[in-house]
N, C-alpha and C positions, 0 to 999 in steps of 0.2 A: 503493501499500501504504501509505503513513503518514498519509495522509488520513484513512483509517478507523481504524488502528490508529498510534496515537497518543503513547501509557502505555499499557505492558502488561508483566506480570511471570509468567511461566513457569515450571511444576518438570516436571523431567521423572527417570526412574528415581528414583525415592522419593525426593525430593529431593537428588539427589547432583550432577542438570545442573538451573539456573536459565539464566534469560533473561530479560536488564533491557532493556526495550523505553520511551526518554523521547525523542520526536520532537523537544522543544520547546527540550530541552538536546543533543539532536542524541546521544545517547550509548546504545549500542547495544553488550549484552554479554554474553558467558555467564562462568555460574559455574560450574567443575566440580569437585569433590573428587577429585584424582588417585589417590587409595588406595583407590577405591571404588568410584568412575563404570562403567558399561558399555559397551563400545566398540561396541557394539553398538546401543542405544540415543540415543548419541551421533552416528551414521550417521543414525539414522531422526530425531533432532531437525533436523540439517543438514541433510534431505531437507527435512521441511518446511518450514526458516526460508528457503530458495532459493525452496519457492514462492509464500512470499507476499513474497519482495524485499529476504531477506538472508542475504551469504555473510559465512565467515570472513576476515578481513584478515590478511596474509600473517604469522607471526610474527616473520620477518626486519624487519619493519617497523616492528615499535613494541619495548621492553625486556618482557618479561616482566614480569608483576606478580602478588601474593599479597594476597587480602583477610586482614584477624586472626583468621579459621577456615582460613587455610591452603590456602582455594579458589586454586585458578590464573582468574585473568583472562581470554577471549580478544574481543577484539574483532573487532566486526560493523559490514559497511559496507550500503549497500541496493545493491543490484543488478535487471537484469531479472529479471523474476518467471520461476525455469524450471517444466519438466513434470514431475511426478513421475516419480521411476524406479523 
């Protein structure tokens, strides 16, 4: 997956969820506006990311972070691609 998708910025849910992929820096994360995002859109996005070989890292493994706009940062890790749900 990363051999093909080395850098990307994806936007979902009218900009309330964004995905950042930088394979060179080993930086894979999602930024979520906690006040405006739609959980159903997050579920669709996580399903898509699973299909391309990325999954959420358990939140217990890192301290929650916020960007300068108050968005929550969730980290991703590479995984075996999953079948579509």
